C-alpha positions as CSV (number, residue, x, y, z in Angstrom):
1,X,56.3,-154.9,90.3
2,X,57.5,-151.3,90.6
3,X,56.0,-148.5,92.8
4,X,52.7,-147.2,91.5
5,X,54.0,-143.7,91.3
6,X,57.2,-144.7,89.4
7,X,55.7,-145.0,86.0
8,X,59.1,-144.4,84.5
9,X,60.3,-147.9,85.7
10,X,59.9,-151.0,83.5
11,X,57.6,-153.7,84.6
12,X,54.1,-153.9,86.2
13,X,52.9,-151.3,88.6
14,X,50.3,-153.5,90.2
15,X,48.8,-157.0,89.9
16,X,45.2,-158.1,90.1
17,X,44.1,-161.2,91.8
18,X,41.4,-163.4,90.1
19,X,37.9,-162.4,91.1
20,X,36.6,-164.3,94.2
21,X,33.0,-163.7,93.4
22,X,30.8,-162.0,90.7
23,X,32.5,-158.7,89.9
24,X,31.0,-157.9,86.5
25,X,34.4,-158.8,84.9
26,X,36.5,-156.6,87.2
27,X,39.1,-157.8,89.7
28,X,38.3,-157.5,93.4
29,X,41.9,-157.3,94.7
30,X,44.8,-155.2,93.7
31,X,48.3,-156.0,94.8
32,X,50.9,-153.2,95.0
33,X,54.5,-152.6,96.2
34,X,54.8,-149.7,98.6
35,X,58.4,-148.4,99.1
36,X,59.1,-146.4,102.3
37,X,59.9,-143.1,100.5
38,X,58.1,-140.1,99.1
39,X,54.4,-140.2,99.9
40,X,54.9,-143.6,101.6
41,X,57.6,-142.3,103.9
42,X,55.3,-142.7,106.9
43,X,54.8,-146.4,106.5
44,X,56.7,-148.7,108.9
45,X,58.7,-150.5,106.2
46,X,58.6,-151.2,102.5
47,X,56.0,-153.9,101.8
48,X,53.4,-155.4,99.5
49,X,49.8,-154.3,100.1
50,X,46.6,-156.0,99.0
51,X,43.5,-153.9,98.6
52,X,40.0,-155.4,98.3
53,X,37.3,-153.5,96.4
54,X,33.6,-153.6,97.3
55,X,30.7,-152.0,95.5
56,X,30.3,-151.3,91.8
57,X,33.8,-150.7,90.3
58,X,34.2,-147.4,88.5
59,X,31.2,-145.5,90.1
60,X,32.5,-142.5,92.0
61,X,31.6,-142.6,95.7
62,X,30.1,-146.2,95.5
63,X,33.3,-148.2,95.4
64,X,35.3,-148.7,98.7
65,X,38.9,-150.0,99.1
66,X,40.1,-151.9,102.1
67,X,43.6,-153.0,102.9
68,X,43.6,-156.8,103.6
69,X,45.6,-158.8,106.1
70,X,48.1,-161.5,105.2
71,X,47.9,-165.1,106.6
72,X,49.7,-164.0,109.8
73,X,47.3,-161.1,110.4
74,X,49.6,-158.4,109.1
75,X,48.7,-155.6,106.7
76,X,52.3,-155.1,105.4
77,X,53.5,-158.2,103.5
78,X,57.2,-158.7,103.3
79,X,59.4,-161.5,101.9
80,X,58.1,-164.9,103.1
81,X,54.6,-163.6,103.8
82,X,51.4,-164.8,102.1
83,X,47.9,-163.6,101.3
84,X,45.2,-166.3,100.8
85,X,41.7,-164.8,101.2
86,X,40.0,-168.2,100.7
87,X,42.5,-170.4,102.4
88,X,43.6,-173.4,100.4
89,X,40.5,-173.1,98.1
90,X,41.4,-169.8,96.6
91,X,44.3,-167.9,95.0
92,X,47.5,-167.5,97.1
93,X,49.9,-164.6,96.7
94,X,53.4,-165.1,98.1
95,X,56.0,-162.3,98.5
96,X,59.3,-163.7,97.3
97,X,61.5,-160.6,97.5
98,X,61.5,-156.9,98.1
99,X,64.4,-155.0,96.6
100,X,64.4,-151.4,97.7
101,X,67.6,-150.6,95.8
102,X,65.9,-151.5,92.5
103,X,62.5,-150.3,93.7
104,X,60.9,-153.6,92.8
105,X,59.3,-156.6,94.4
106,X,58.8,-160.2,93.2
107,X,55.5,-162.0,94.0
108,X,54.1,-165.4,93.0
109,X,50.4,-166.1,92.4
110,X,49.3,-169.7,92.9
111,X,45.9,-170.8,91.8
112,X,44.1,-173.9,93.2
113,X,43.5,-177.0,91.1
114,X,40.0,-177.0,89.6
115,X,39.9,-180.7,89.2
116,X,42.3,-183.5,88.6
117,X,41.9,-185.3,85.3
118,X,44.5,-188.1,85.8
119,X,45.9,-190.1,88.7
120,X,49.0,-188.5,90.3
121,X,52.5,-189.6,89.3
122,X,55.3,-189.7,91.9
123,X,59.0,-189.4,91.2
124,X,61.9,-189.8,93.7
125,X,64.6,-187.1,93.2
126,X,68.3,-187.9,93.5
127,X,68.4,-186.7,97.1
128,X,65.5,-189.0,98.1
129,X,62.7,-186.4,98.2
130,X,59.5,-187.4,96.6
131,X,57.8,-185.1,94.0
132,X,54.1,-185.4,93.1
133,X,52.7,-184.4,89.6
134,X,49.1,-184.1,88.6
135,X,47.3,-183.0,85.5
136,X,44.9,-180.1,86.4
137,X,41.5,-179.2,84.9
138,X,43.1,-176.6,82.8
139,X,45.3,-179.4,81.3
140,X,48.3,-177.9,83.0
141,X,50.8,-179.9,85.0
142,X,51.0,-179.1,88.7
143,X,53.5,-180.4,91.3
144,X,54.5,-180.3,94.9
145,X,57.5,-181.9,96.7
146,X,58.9,-183.0,99.9
147,X,61.1,-180.4,101.6
148,X,63.4,-183.1,102.9
149,X,63.6,-186.9,102.4
150,X,60.8,-188.5,104.4
151,X,59.8,-185.0,105.5
152,X,56.9,-182.6,105.0
153,X,55.5,-181.3,101.8
154,X,55.5,-177.8,100.2
155,X,52.2,-176.1,101.3
156,X,50.9,-175.4,97.8
157,X,50.7,-176.8,94.3
158,X,52.8,-175.0,91.8
159,X,52.1,-174.9,88.0
160,X,54.8,-175.9,85.7
């Protein structure tokens, strides 16, 4: 994503998270990259911010925006931080990288599995780590893997 005010840059200016409740078809959360420059020069550091909207969207004076906290309780998300409003049961936004030189950020959105259609399949990688695959309700393939042989697992399912 690029800065919201840098419409001359290629790429997305913001991202919308899937609705977490009935929104009349409108998203409830907006994700944006805020670079410490220009009108954002007063922020502590460049970051990703997540805004939650409440009230009827598009009605002047009736919609309110709130900056949301990440999983560690912080408002400014940086590389390695996550936003998961519903814990493991909802969407998860992970900040992968913030590149102030290019005025961009890279984020990953992970959606939870709706239902598993088939039994999981396990594969052992060349280095001894196990990798688990399942077929999700959307007919997509999801996986997670051990971070080390006989070690812990990645915290989230990733769509292939």
